[in-house]
Structures are given as C-alpha cells and as structure tokens.
Backbone as CSV, one residue per row, in Angstrom:
resi,resn,N_x,N_y,N_z,CA_x,CA_y,CA_z,C_x,C_y,C_z
1,MET,29.635,11.077,-2.982,28.822,9.925,-2.652,29.752,8.721,-2.429
2,ASN,29.606,8.060,-1.293,30.432,6.889,-1.027,29.811,5.632,-1.667
3,ARG,30.503,4.517,-1.579,30.072,3.272,-2.232,28.717,2.793,-1.710
4,THR,28.497,2.875,-0.411,27.217,2.457,0.167,26.086,3.319,-0.379
5,GLU,26.289,4.627,-0.402,25.255,5.540,-0.912,24.965,5.263,-2.388
6,SER,26.009,4.999,-3.153,25.836,4.696,-4.577,25.046,3.399,-4.776
7,LEU,25.387,2.373,-4.012,24.641,1.110,-4.101,23.175,1.304,-3.707
8,LEU,22.945,2.068,-2.643,21.562,2.330,-2.216,20.778,3.080,-3.289
9,GLN,21.407,4.058,-3.894,20.740,4.822,-4.947,20.342,3.895,-6.101
10,ASN,21.269,3.073,-6.549,20.968,2.165,-7.655,20.000,1.069,-7.249
11,TRP,20.072,0.620,-6.002,19.116,-0.370,-5.483,17.704,0.204,-5.549
12,ASP,17.558,1.477,-5.172,16.257,2.143,-5.244,15.816,2.341,-6.693
13,PHE,16.749,2.721,-7.569,16.409,2.909,-8.979,15.866,1.623,-9.591
14,CYS,16.424,0.497,-9.231,15.971,-0.742,-9.876,14.616,-1.197,-9.346
15,TYR,14.196,-0.735,-8.172,12.912,-1.218,-7.641,11.794,-0.176,-7.646
16,ASP,12.035,1.009,-7.101,10.884,1.910,-6.962,11.141,3.398,-7.211
17,LYS,12.307,3.737,-7.720,12.592,5.139,-8.053,12.919,5.248,-9.534
18,GLU,12.211,6.109,-10.222,12.428,6.295,-11.666,13.786,6.927,-11.928
19,ASP,14.505,6.387,-12.903,15.751,6.980,-13.378,15.728,6.877,-14.898
20,TRP,16.654,6.153,-15.510,16.702,6.033,-16.963,15.701,5.022,-17.509
21,TYR,15.143,4.221,-16.682,14.144,3.245,-17.101,13.124,3.100,-15.969
22,PRO,11.935,2.630,-16.290,10.939,2.444,-15.232,11.418,1.403,-14.218
23,PRO,11.205,1.659,-12.943,11.610,0.684,-11.937,10.671,-0.528,-11.917
24,LEU,11.143,-1.586,-11.324,10.400,-2.835,-11.280,9.003,-2.671,-10.676
25,ALA,8.875,-1.911,-9.603,7.568,-1.710,-8.982,6.583,-1.094,-9.984
26,ASP,7.038,-0.141,-10.784,6.173,0.456,-11.801,5.849,-0.547,-12.906
27,ALA,6.807,-1.391,-13.257,6.580,-2.391,-14.299,5.519,-3.403,-13.879
28,LEU,5.319,-3.573,-12.588,4.334,-4.537,-12.068,3.031,-3.888,-11.633
29,LYS,3.007,-2.562,-11.604,1.842,-1.829,-11.097,0.569,-2.166,-11.889
30,ALA,-0.504,-2.414,-11.149,-1.844,-2.661,-11.700,-1.913,-3.906,-12.594
31,LEU,-0.987,-4.810,-12.422,-0.950,-6.040,-13.220,-1.772,-7.111,-12.516
32,THR,-2.676,-7.735,-13.228,-3.487,-8.807,-12.647,-2.730,-10.132,-12.707
33,ALA,-3.220,-11.108,-11.991,-2.612,-12.448,-12.028,-2.688,-13.013,-13.441
34,GLU,-3.785,-12.793,-14.111,-3.935,-13.291,-15.489,-2.894,-12.652,-16.413
35,GLN,-2.693,-11.351,-16.290,-1.690,-10.671,-17.105,-0.283,-11.132,-16.734
36,ALA,-0.043,-11.345,-15.452,1.274,-11.787,-14.995,1.585,-13.192,-15.491
37,ASP,0.559,-13.989,-15.767,0.740,-15.370,-16.217,0.642,-15.507,-17.741
38,TRP,0.537,-14.407,-18.458,0.396,-14.420,-19.920,1.744,-14.659,-20.590
39,ARG,1.688,-15.442,-21.675,2.899,-15.759,-22.434,2.619,-15.489,-23.916
40,PRO,3.540,-14.811,-24.619,3.353,-14.594,-26.054,3.270,-15.936,-26.792
41,ALA,2.403,-16.017,-27.753,2.233,-17.254,-28.527,3.386,-17.433,-29.515
42,GLY,3.719,-18.694,-29.768,4.652,-19.007,-30.830,6.109,-19.121,-30.449
43,GLU,6.529,-18.472,-29.415,7.940,-18.507,-29.000,8.005,-18.787,-27.511
44,HIS,9.095,-19.429,-27.100,9.254,-19.627,-25.662,9.671,-18.317,-25.019
45,ALA,8.930,-17.948,-24.028,9.264,-16.774,-23.219,8.707,-17.019,-21.832
46,ASN,9.413,-16.544,-20.838,8.891,-16.651,-19.481,7.779,-15.639,-19.293
47,THR,6.827,-15.991,-18.445,5.781,-15.039,-18.091,6.375,-14.010,-17.132
48,ILE,5.642,-12.945,-16.914,6.070,-11.946,-15.938,6.160,-12.590,-14.560
49,TRP,5.172,-13.397,-14.225,5.141,-14.045,-12.914,6.360,-14.954,-12.733
50,GLU,6.675,-15.725,-13.756,7.851,-16.594,-13.683,9.121,-15.766,-13.478
51,THR,9.204,-14.655,-14.161,10.370,-13.778,-14.035,10.460,-13.200,-12.627
52,VAL,9.327,-12.814,-12.063,9.330,-12.282,-10.698,9.772,-13.359,-9.706
53,GLU,9.312,-14.590,-9.893,9.763,-15.685,-9.017,11.281,-15.856,-9.111
54,HIS,11.815,-15.746,-10.314,13.253,-15.835,-10.548,13.991,-14.715,-9.801
55,LEU,13.482,-13.497,-9.896,14.095,-12.371,-9.192,14.064,-12.587,-7.680
56,ILE,12.937,-13.072,-7.180,12.805,-13.339,-5.741,13.834,-14.379,-5.307
57,PHE,13.976,-15.440,-6.085,14.918,-16.491,-5.720,16.309,-15.917,-5.492
58,TYR,16.793,-15.126,-6.449,18.154,-14.614,-6.329,18.289,-13.536,-5.264
59,LYS,17.234,-12.776,-5.015,17.283,-11.792,-3.932,17.282,-12.509,-2.574
60,GLU,16.409,-13.509,-2.430,16.380,-14.257,-1.169,17.709,-14.961,-0.934
61,ARG,18.280,-15.472,-1.990,19.571,-16.143,-1.891,20.655,-15.179,-1.416
62,LEU,20.698,-13.976,-1.990,21.688,-13.001,-1.564,21.451,-12.588,-0.116
63,LEU,20.200,-12.364,0.264,19.912,-11.979,1.644,20.375,-13.071,2.605
64,LYS,20.142,-14.321,2.253,20.611,-15.431,3.097,22.131,-15.468,3.150
65,ARG,22.777,-15.140,2.061,24.236,-15.102,2.057,24.749,-13.971,2.943
66,ILE,24.103,-12.822,2.891,24.514,-11.687,3.718,24.374,-12.042,5.195
67,THR,23.307,-12.744,5.543,23.059,-13.093,6.946,23.781,-14.370,7.366
68,GLY,24.481,-15.015,6.431,25.228,-16.223,6.749,24.397,-17.489,6.771
69,GLU,23.162,-17.422,6.278,22.282,-18.588,6.295,22.506,-19.529,5.110
70,GLU,23.181,-19.064,4.046,23.404,-19.892,2.866,24.740,-19.539,2.241
71,SER,25.448,-20.546,1.773,26.745,-20.266,1.183,26.934,-20.889,-0.195
72,LYS,26.067,-21.810,-0.582,26.224,-22.425,-1.901,24.866,-22.632,-2.554
73,TYR,24.896,-22.890,-3.849,23.681,-23.112,-4.632,22.985,-24.382,-4.152
74,PRO,21.677,-24.357,-3.976,20.971,-25.553,-3.519,21.198,-26.758,-4.442
75,GLU,21.443,-27.888,-3.852,21.729,-29.137,-4.562,20.614,-29.486,-5.551
76,GLY,21.001,-29.758,-6.800,20.056,-30.225,-7.818,19.180,-29.161,-8.439
77,LEU,19.246,-27.934,-7.967,18.414,-26.856,-8.496,19.097,-26.227,-9.705
78,THR,18.344,-26.021,-10.781,18.887,-25.353,-11.957,18.317,-23.943,-12.039
79,ASN,18.942,-23.106,-12.849,18.428,-21.760,-13.049,16.990,-21.801,-13.576
80,ASP,16.692,-22.734,-14.468,15.331,-22.863,-15.003,14.309,-23.106,-13.896
81,ASP,14.712,-23.838,-12.862,13.808,-24.126,-11.742,13.389,-22.864,-10.999
82,THR,14.195,-21.819,-11.061,13.899,-20.600,-10.305,12.743,-19.796,-10.904
83,PHE,12.288,-20.186,-12.079,11.171,-19.497,-12.738,9.818,-20.140,-12.438
84,ALA,9.794,-21.180,-11.624,8.559,-21.954,-11.389,7.513,-21.164,-10.617
85,VAL,6.264,-21.325,-11.050,5.101,-20.765,-10.353,4.163,-21.937,-10.091
86,SER,3.782,-22.125,-8.834,2.934,-23.280,-8.527,1.454,-22.920,-8.455
87,LEU,1.095,-21.908,-7.721,-0.308,-21.513,-7.578,-0.532,-20.195,-8.305
88,LYS,-1.697,-20.058,-8.967,-1.872,-18.904,-9.851,-3.173,-18.141,-9.622
89,THR,-3.525,-17.924,-8.376,-4.705,-17.118,-8.088,-4.303,-15.656,-7.909
90,GLU,-5.274,-14.789,-7.881,-4.999,-13.366,-7.669,-4.308,-13.145,-6.323
91,SER,-4.740,-13.865,-5.297,-4.097,-13.701,-3.986,-2.660,-14.239,-4.004
92,ASP,-2.400,-15.283,-4.788,-1.031,-15.780,-4.930,-0.154,-14.733,-5.604
93,TRP,-0.700,-14.063,-6.606,0.063,-13.013,-7.298,0.377,-11.867,-6.336
94,GLN,-0.603,-11.484,-5.523,-0.358,-10.421,-4.542,0.708,-10.859,-3.531
95,ALA,0.653,-12.112,-3.108,1.653,-12.638,-2.171,3.043,-12.637,-2.808
96,THR,3.114,-12.973,-4.088,4.402,-12.962,-4.795,4.975,-11.556,-4.834
97,GLN,4.140,-10.575,-5.144,4.611,-9.183,-5.173,5.040,-8.710,-3.791
98,ASN,4.323,-9.152,-2.759,4.693,-8.791,-1.392,6.036,-9.408,-1.004
99,ARG,6.281,-10.651,-1.422,7.579,-11.292,-1.161,8.704,-10.531,-1.847
100,LEU,8.463,-10.115,-3.092,9.462,-9.350,-3.832,9.799,-8.056,-3.095
101,LYS,8.793,-7.334,-2.699,9.011,-6.067,-1.993,9.731,-6.309,-0.665
102,SER,9.296,-7.313,0.067,9.877,-7.607,1.368,11.364,-7.942,1.279
103,VAL,11.720,-8.811,0.337,13.133,-9.191,0.230,13.963,-8.031,-0.311
104,HIS,13.393,-7.255,-1.216,14.125,-6.098,-1.737,14.418,-5.108,-0.601
105,LEU,13.401,-4.822,0.209,13.593,-3.887,1.316,14.498,-4.479,2.392
106,GLY,14.451,-5.793,2.572,15.335,-6.449,3.531,16.793,-6.289,3.149
107,ILE,17.077,-6.452,1.859,18.452,-6.253,1.399,18.834,-4.777,1.512
108,ARG,17.903,-3.897,1.186,18.188,-2.460,1.286,18.582,-2.083,2.710
109,GLU,17.851,-2.621,3.671,18.162,-2.348,5.075,19.571,-2.822,5.423
110,ARG,19.944,-3.976,4.912,21.304,-4.493,5.155,22.354,-3.584,4.529
111,ILE,22.104,-3.127,3.298,23.068,-2.252,2.619,23.289,-0.982,3.445
112,THR,22.202,-0.428,3.972,22.272,0.809,4.751,23.265,0.707,5.902
113,ASN,23.366,-0.476,6.485,24.193,-0.662,7.672,25.592,-1.198,7.377
114,LEU,25.988,-1.262,6.107,27.296,-1.808,5.754,28.343,-0.707,5.616
115,ASN,29.539,-0.988,6.094,30.644,-0.059,5.887,31.495,-0.560,4.718
116,ALA,32.520,0.206,4.367,33.347,-0.125,3.201,34.006,-1.498,3.334
117,ASP,34.487,-1.837,4.530,35.117,-3.149,4.723,34.105,-4.280,4.539
118,GLN,32.896,-4.094,5.047,31.864,-5.128,4.905,31.451,-5.295,3.449
119,LEU,31.443,-4.196,2.695,31.105,-4.286,1.274,32.160,-5.055,0.494
120,GLN,33.382,-5.023,0.974,34.478,-5.737,0.309,34.649,-7.174,0.814
121,ALA,33.908,-7.530,1.857,34.011,-8.884,2.408,33.563,-9.903,1.366
122,LEU,34.266,-10.996,1.322,33.944,-12.037,0.348,32.705,-12.811,0.769
123,VAL,31.818,-12.957,-0.174,30.629,-13.780,-0.012,30.710,-14.802,-1.139
124,THR,30.994,-16.035,-0.777,31.237,-17.106,-1.764,32.198,-16.649,-2.862
125,ASN,33.378,-16.237,-2.440,34.500,-15.909,-3.334,34.324,-14.653,-4.184
126,ARG,33.433,-13.772,-3.785,33.214,-12.529,-4.525,32.848,-11.436,-3.529
127,PRO,33.386,-10.221,-3.660,33.020,-9.159,-2.719,31.513,-8.867,-2.758
128,LEU,30.969,-8.572,-1.589,29.535,-8.327,-1.465,29.067,-7.213,-2.388
129,ASP,29.846,-6.121,-2.493,29.391,-5.023,-3.348,29.283,-5.453,-4.814
130,GLU,30.096,-6.412,-5.250,29.953,-6.938,-6.617,28.663,-7.732,-6.765
131,TRP,28.329,-8.528,-5.746,27.060,-9.267,-5.782,25.879,-8.290,-5.874
132,LEU,25.921,-7.238,-5.060,24.830,-6.260,-5.051,24.713,-5.563,-6.402
133,ASN,25.836,-5.130,-6.945,25.811,-4.467,-8.248,25.301,-5.412,-9.337
134,SER,25.728,-6.654,-9.277,25.274,-7.645,-10.247,23.767,-7.859,-10.149
135,LEU,23.247,-7.900,-8.931,21.805,-8.093,-8.749,21.018,-6.875,-9.235
136,ILE,21.580,-5.688,-9.084,20.940,-4.477,-9.608,20.824,-4.585,-11.136
137,LEU,21.894,-4.990,-11.787,21.869,-5.148,-13.246,20.915,-6.269,-13.659
138,HIS,20.867,-7.324,-12.885,19.948,-8.440,-13.125,18.503,-7.936,-13.090
139,ASP,18.169,-7.129,-12.091,16.829,-6.554,-11.996,16.513,-5.673,-13.208
140,ALA,17.485,-4.842,-13.601,17.271,-3.943,-14.741,16.984,-4.750,-16.009
141,TYR,17.768,-5.795,-16.233,17.585,-6.658,-17.408,16.180,-7.264,-17.423
142,HIS,15.771,-7.851,-16.308,14.462,-8.509,-16.273,13.308,-7.508,-16.241
143,THR,13.537,-6.317,-15.710,12.495,-5.281,-15.767,12.203,-4.930,-17.223
144,GLY,13.239,-4.838,-18.037,13.044,-4.589,-19.465,12.230,-5.690,-20.123
145,GLN,12.494,-6.935,-19.763,11.714,-8.051,-20.305,10.249,-7.939,-19.895
146,ILE,10.021,-7.604,-18.632,8.645,-7.477,-18.133,7.909,-6.388,-18.899
147,ILE,8.548,-5.268,-19.114,7.911,-4.173,-19.851,7.628,-4.589,-21.293
148,LEU,8.545,-5.297,-21.920,8.311,-5.778,-23.280,7.107,-6.714,-23.331
149,ILE,6.995,-7.629,-22.380,5.838,-8.534,-22.342,4.562,-7.723,-22.149
150,ARG,4.595,-6.735,-21.285,3.401,-5.900,-21.088,3.047,-5.144,-22.369
151,LYS,4.041,-4.682,-23.104,3.765,-4.012,-24.379,3.133,-4.987,-25.365
152,LEU,3.646,-6.208,-25.420,3.094,-7.215,-26.337,1.648,-7.560,-25.989
153,GLN,1.327,-7.590,-24.719,-0.040,-7.937,-24.315,-0.966,-6.727,-24.285
154,GLY,-0.411,-5.533,-24.474,-1.232,-4.326,-24.511,-1.565,-3.768,-23.137
155,SER,-0.857,-4.189,-22.095,-1.152,-3.707,-20.743,-0.197,-2.609,-20.272
156,TRP,0.736,-2.207,-21.130,1.662,-1.127,-20.790,1.117,0.164,-21.377
157,PRO,1.077,1.250,-20.597,0.516,2.504,-21.128,1.307,3.036,-22.323
158,SER,0.596,3.578,-23.286,1.280,4.106,-24.466,2.060,5.380,-24.114
159,ARG,1.610,6.065,-23.083,2.335,7.240,-22.601,2.422,7.154,-21.078
160,ARG,3.611,7.477,-20.575,3.827,7.452,-19.135,4.308,8.821,-18.689
161,SER,3.892,9.204,-17.486,4.422,10.415,-16.866,5.262,9.979,-15.678
162,PHE,6.513,10.387,-15.643,7.397,9.958,-14.560,8.168,11.102,-13.943
163,GLU,7.760,12.302,-14.223,8.481,13.448,-13.658,7.898,13.847,-12.317
C-alpha cells in the first residue's frame, strides 16, 4: 500500500468505514438537532453540534489550503470561535451534516489525485500528508467525544453491530 492509499484508507475510517472505533458518520447517525445541541449539566463541554462545526472549519480550511485559496489563519479568529453554532433548527442540523460530508468527500477526492511529490509539498510550512494525517487524528479524537456525549445523554445504543 502506498502513502496515498494509506491516507485514503484512514480518511475513510475516520468518516464512514468502521475500523477500531465507530466512524464519525455512525456517531452522528439518527441524531436530532435537539440531541446535537445537548450539553451535560455542571461542567463545560461542547455540544455535538459545536464539535461538528469545529471539524467542518478545519476541514474547509485544509481544502482551501490544498486548492490555494487560503494560506493563513483568519485574522482575529480563535480556536474557540470555530465551535460556534448560530441557527439551531432541524433543517440547520441537516445542513451542517451535509456540509461535513461534502467537505470530507471533497478532500477525499483531492487525496485520490495526489502523487507522492504532491503529498510532500509544503502547505504553510508543513507537508500536506502531515496535515492530512493530523486531521484524521483530529477527527478520531472528536468522534470519541461525540460518542461519549451520546452515551451521557442516552442516545448511543447499548449494543452495536458493525461486522
């Protein structure tokens, strides 16, 4: 397996193919807007929806970097700002999930067409394949958080079949 194939495999594992942990698409499956906007009482924690907005921000940012549309962090924006959710209707939640899927598949399409030299090309002082691998790990980390929130709210199945 070459580097591109390995990145594609892990890119798929983090979004919609089961491997050692449930993929992000499964973690969001059948989730309502109300459940996505739920926050555990007593402690600060981001909602699932806020976390998805955060994931979208960094995926869109990487896609723009790959296409040459963006090269630096937006002026005045903090990491905390990337968790913002403005509208909270069921249709807004569906639109958010569609944006997540669209940008994920957009990056996947780009990965498919990259050769070894392009994967090593610097994107803001770091090779592209490192950015991609980092984003895969970022997705895995936040997918675990989403599943934990679903367990706390009782919306995660007690038994899952993934074979």
